[in-house]
DOPATOR-341211 format. One record per residue (C-alpha): residue in three letters; residue number from 1; chain; x, y, z. Coordinates in steps of 0.25 Angstrom, whole numbers, plus 5000, padded with zeros to 4 digits. Example, Ala and Ser with C-alpha at 12.3 -4.5 7.8 and 13.67 -1.06 7.14 Angstrom:
BEGIN
+------+-----+------+------+------+------+
: code : pos : unit :    u :    v :    w :
+------+-----+------+------+------+------+
:  ala :   1 :    A : 5049 : 4982 : 5031 :
:  ser :   2 :    A : 5055 : 4996 : 5029 :
+------+-----+------+------+------+------+
//
This chain:
BEGIN
+------+-----+------+------+------+------+
: code : pos : unit :    u :    v :    w :
+------+-----+------+------+------+------+
:  lys :   1 :    A : 5362 : 4895 : 4769 :
:  gly :   2 :    A : 5348 : 4902 : 4764 :
:  asp :   3 :    A : 5339 : 4896 : 4754 :
:  thr :   4 :    A : 5338 : 4901 : 4741 :
:  asp :   5 :    A : 5328 : 4907 : 4731 :
:  gln :   6 :    A : 5325 : 4913 : 4717 :
:  ile :   7 :    A : 5319 : 4925 : 4712 :
:  val :   8 :    A : 5316 : 4923 : 4696 :
:  tyr :   9 :    A : 5315 : 4934 : 4688 :
:  lys :  10 :    A : 5307 : 4934 : 4673 :
:  ala :  11 :    A : 5306 : 4944 : 4664 :
:  arg :  12 :    A : 5293 : 4945 : 4657 :
:  ser :  13 :    A : 5297 : 4955 : 4646 :
:  gly :  14 :    A : 5313 : 4954 : 4641 :
:  ser :  15 :    A : 5322 : 4951 : 4651 :
:  leu :  16 :    A : 5326 : 4952 : 4666 :
:  glu :  17 :    A : 5340 : 4958 : 4661 :
:  asp :  18 :    A : 5331 : 4971 : 4656 :
:  thr :  19 :    A : 5334 : 4984 : 4664 :
:  ala :  20 :    A : 5320 : 4985 : 4671 :
:  asn :  21 :    A : 5319 : 4969 : 4675 :
:  arg :  22 :    A : 5333 : 4969 : 4680 :
:  lys :  23 :    A : 5331 : 4982 : 4689 :
:  arg :  24 :    A : 5319 : 4975 : 4694 :
:  ile :  25 :    A : 5327 : 4962 : 4696 :
:  glu :  26 :    A : 5338 : 4969 : 4704 :
:  ala :  27 :    A : 5330 : 4978 : 4713 :
:  ser :  28 :    A : 5322 : 4965 : 4715 :
:  leu :  29 :    A : 5335 : 4958 : 4719 :
:  arg :  30 :    A : 5339 : 4968 : 4728 :
:  lys :  31 :    A : 5326 : 4969 : 4736 :
:  val :  32 :    A : 5329 : 4953 : 4736 :
:  arg :  33 :    A : 5343 : 4955 : 4743 :
:  ala :  34 :    A : 5339 : 4964 : 4753 :
:  gln :  35 :    A : 5330 : 4955 : 4761 :
:  ser :  36 :    A : 5337 : 4950 : 4773 :
:  asp :  37 :    A : 5335 : 4935 : 4769 :
:  val :  38 :    A : 5343 : 4936 : 4757 :
:  ala :  39 :    A : 5356 : 4932 : 4755 :
:  gly :  40 :    A : 5357 : 4934 : 4742 :
:  val :  41 :    A : 5352 : 4936 : 4727 :
:  ala :  42 :    A : 5357 : 4932 : 4716 :
:  ser :  43 :    A : 5352 : 4941 : 4705 :
:  pro :  44 :    A : 5347 : 4934 : 4692 :
:  phe :  45 :    A : 5357 : 4943 : 4683 :
:  gly :  46 :    A : 5371 : 4940 : 4692 :
:  glu :  47 :    A : 5378 : 4929 : 4697 :
:  gly :  48 :    A : 5369 : 4916 : 4705 :
:  gly :  49 :    A : 5357 : 4921 : 4696 :
:  arg :  50 :    A : 5351 : 4916 : 4683 :
:  leu :  51 :    A : 5344 : 4922 : 4672 :
:  thr :  52 :    A : 5340 : 4915 : 4660 :
:  glu :  53 :    A : 5347 : 4917 : 4645 :
:  asp :  54 :    A : 5335 : 4926 : 4641 :
:  gly :  55 :    A : 5336 : 4933 : 4654 :
:  arg :  56 :    A : 5320 : 4933 : 4657 :
:  ile :  57 :    A : 5322 : 4925 : 4668 :
:  gly :  58 :    A : 5330 : 4926 : 4680 :
:  val :  59 :    A : 5335 : 4920 : 4695 :
:  ala :  60 :    A : 5339 : 4927 : 4706 :
:  thr :  61 :    A : 5344 : 4918 : 4719 :
:  leu :  62 :    A : 5342 : 4921 : 4731 :
:  asn :  63 :    A : 5348 : 4917 : 4743 :
:  tyr :  64 :    A : 5342 : 4918 : 4757 :
:  arg :  65 :    A : 5350 : 4918 : 4771 :
:  glu :  66 :    A : 5343 : 4908 : 4776 :
:  ser :  67 :    A : 5332 : 4897 : 4773 :
:  thr :  68 :    A : 5319 : 4902 : 4769 :
:  asn :  69 :    A : 5313 : 4894 : 4779 :
:  asp :  70 :    A : 5319 : 4903 : 4788 :
:  ile :  71 :    A : 5315 : 4916 : 4782 :
:  lys :  72 :    A : 5302 : 4922 : 4786 :
:  pro :  73 :    A : 5292 : 4921 : 4775 :
:  gly :  74 :    A : 5288 : 4935 : 4774 :
:  asp :  75 :    A : 5304 : 4938 : 4771 :
:  leu :  76 :    A : 5305 : 4929 : 4759 :
:  lys :  77 :    A : 5293 : 4936 : 4756 :
:  asp :  78 :    A : 5300 : 4948 : 4756 :
:  val :  79 :    A : 5310 : 4942 : 4748 :
:  gln :  80 :    A : 5301 : 4939 : 4738 :
:  asp :  81 :    A : 5296 : 4952 : 4737 :
:  ala :  82 :    A : 5308 : 4958 : 4734 :
:  ala :  83 :    A : 5310 : 4949 : 4724 :
:  phe :  84 :    A : 5296 : 4952 : 4719 :
:  thr :  85 :    A : 5298 : 4967 : 4718 :
:  ala :  86 :    A : 5306 : 4963 : 4703 :
:  arg :  87 :    A : 5292 : 4959 : 4697 :
:  ser :  88 :    A : 5287 : 4968 : 4686 :
:  glu :  89 :    A : 5278 : 4967 : 4673 :
:  ser :  90 :    A : 5292 : 4962 : 4666 :
:  leu :  91 :    A : 5299 : 4954 : 4676 :
:  gln :  92 :    A : 5293 : 4942 : 4684 :
:  val :  93 :    A : 5299 : 4938 : 4697 :
:  glu :  94 :    A : 5298 : 4924 : 4704 :
:  his :  95 :    A : 5303 : 4920 : 4719 :
:  gly :  96 :    A : 5307 : 4905 : 4720 :
:  gly :  97 :    A : 5313 : 4897 : 4731 :
:  pro :  98 :    A : 5310 : 4893 : 4744 :
:  gly :  99 :    A : 5309 : 4907 : 4750 :
:  ala : 100 :    A : 5299 : 4909 : 4739 :
:  glu : 101 :    A : 5290 : 4897 : 4744 :
:  val : 102 :    A : 5291 : 4901 : 4757 :
:  val : 103 :    A : 5285 : 4913 : 4753 :
:  arg : 104 :    A : 5274 : 4906 : 4744 :
:  phe : 105 :    A : 5271 : 4898 : 4756 :
:  ser : 106 :    A : 5269 : 4907 : 4766 :
:  glu : 107 :    A : 5259 : 4916 : 4756 :
:  ser : 108 :    A : 5251 : 4903 : 4754 :
:  gln : 109 :    A : 5249 : 4902 : 4769 :
:  gly : 110 :    A : 5234 : 4905 : 4771 :
:  pro : 111 :    A : 5223 : 4905 : 4783 :
:  ser : 112 :    A : 5218 : 4890 : 4780 :
:  glu : 113 :    A : 5223 : 4884 : 4791 :
:  gly : 114 :    A : 5216 : 4896 : 4801 :
:  val : 115 :    A : 5202 : 4895 : 4790 :
:  gly : 116 :    A : 5203 : 4879 : 4792 :
:  val : 117 :    A : 5203 : 4881 : 4807 :
:  phe : 118 :    A : 5191 : 4890 : 4807 :
:  ala : 119 :    A : 5184 : 4882 : 4800 :
:  ala : 120 :    A : 5188 : 4870 : 4809 :
:  ala : 121 :    A : 5183 : 4879 : 4821 :
:  ile : 122 :    A : 5170 : 4880 : 4815 :
:  val : 123 :    A : 5167 : 4867 : 4811 :
:  leu : 124 :    A : 5172 : 4863 : 4826 :
:  leu : 125 :    A : 5163 : 4873 : 4831 :
:  phe : 126 :    A : 5151 : 4867 : 4823 :
:  thr : 127 :    A : 5155 : 4852 : 4826 :
:  phe : 128 :    A : 5157 : 4853 : 4839 :
:  gly : 129 :    A : 5147 : 4865 : 4844 :
:  ser : 130 :    A : 5159 : 4870 : 4855 :
:  leu : 131 :    A : 5167 : 4881 : 4854 :
:  val : 132 :    A : 5177 : 4872 : 4864 :
:  ala : 133 :    A : 5176 : 4860 : 4855 :
:  ala : 134 :    A : 5178 : 4866 : 4843 :
:  ala : 135 :    A : 5190 : 4873 : 4847 :
:  leu : 136 :    A : 5198 : 4861 : 4855 :
:  pro : 137 :    A : 5200 : 4853 : 4841 :
:  leu : 138 :    A : 5206 : 4867 : 4836 :
:  ile : 139 :    A : 5214 : 4869 : 4847 :
:  ala : 140 :    A : 5221 : 4854 : 4846 :
:  thr : 141 :    A : 5222 : 4855 : 4830 :
:  leu : 142 :    A : 5229 : 4871 : 4831 :
:  leu : 143 :    A : 5238 : 4865 : 4842 :
:  ala : 144 :    A : 5241 : 4851 : 4835 :
:  leu : 145 :    A : 5244 : 4860 : 4822 :
:  gly : 146 :    A : 5253 : 4870 : 4829 :
:  cys : 147 :    A : 5263 : 4858 : 4833 :
:  ala : 148 :    A : 5261 : 4852 : 4819 :
:  leu : 149 :    A : 5267 : 4864 : 4813 :
:  gly : 150 :    A : 5277 : 4868 : 4824 :
:  leu : 151 :    A : 5280 : 4854 : 4820 :
:  ile : 152 :    A : 5283 : 4855 : 4806 :
:  thr : 153 :    A : 5289 : 4868 : 4807 :
:  leu : 154 :    A : 5300 : 4861 : 4816 :
:  ile : 155 :    A : 5300 : 4849 : 4807 :
:  ser : 156 :    A : 5303 : 4860 : 4795 :
:  his : 157 :    A : 5316 : 4863 : 4801 :
:  leu : 158 :    A : 5321 : 4850 : 4802 :
:  val : 159 :    A : 5316 : 4844 : 4788 :
:  asp : 160 :    A : 5310 : 4848 : 4776 :
:  thr : 161 :    A : 5295 : 4850 : 4777 :
:  pro : 162 :    A : 5287 : 4855 : 4765 :
:  asp : 163 :    A : 5281 : 4868 : 4763 :
:  phe : 164 :    A : 5268 : 4864 : 4767 :
:  ala : 165 :    A : 5270 : 4855 : 4780 :
:  thr : 166 :    A : 5262 : 4865 : 4788 :
:  gln : 167 :    A : 5251 : 4866 : 4780 :
:  leu : 168 :    A : 5248 : 4852 : 4780 :
:  ala : 169 :    A : 5250 : 4851 : 4793 :
:  ser : 170 :    A : 5239 : 4861 : 4796 :
:  leu : 171 :    A : 5230 : 4856 : 4786 :
:  ile : 172 :    A : 5231 : 4840 : 4793 :
:  gly : 173 :    A : 5231 : 4846 : 4806 :
:  leu : 174 :    A : 5219 : 4856 : 4805 :
:  gly : 175 :    A : 5212 : 4843 : 4798 :
:  val : 176 :    A : 5215 : 4832 : 4807 :
:  gly : 177 :    A : 5216 : 4841 : 4820 :
:  ile : 178 :    A : 5202 : 4844 : 4818 :
:  asp : 179 :    A : 5197 : 4833 : 4811 :
:  tyr : 180 :    A : 5201 : 4823 : 4824 :
:  ser : 181 :    A : 5197 : 4833 : 4833 :
+------+-----+------+------+------+------+
//
């Protein structure tokens, strides 16, 4: 029903089955299981998990109750943070899958669109010499952007859309909206 992620553990020294590493891994998996959006976790040491022959790398399979698109990015970050509690000098932990992708995407969002609008407002103010004349293209552009981003959200529920669709729409919308004004 829900999406599946992987939590990858790598022993920097020794193996994952060393007592200290195993305790850290099992403690982090208990924290992951305790998250409300997690349906289940298969330990790398048990059935459903995977462990390399030398015991240095293991993969825990994480199943969500629903699609990661329907889970808030903050909740997915909490799952990832719970998994990362096993990190130490001797243990490397990484998170992969659609949930990890949502977390990375949400963390990469910055204030670039706001900076672009602010810079455009300054340029338009100097160009038109009037606050009202400079505000009209910005208002029209922001209204068009709001409609476009709303449509992208709606369409993304019907068909697969790339992760960068909203960023691309913002980039094109700001450039074209202000330029044609």
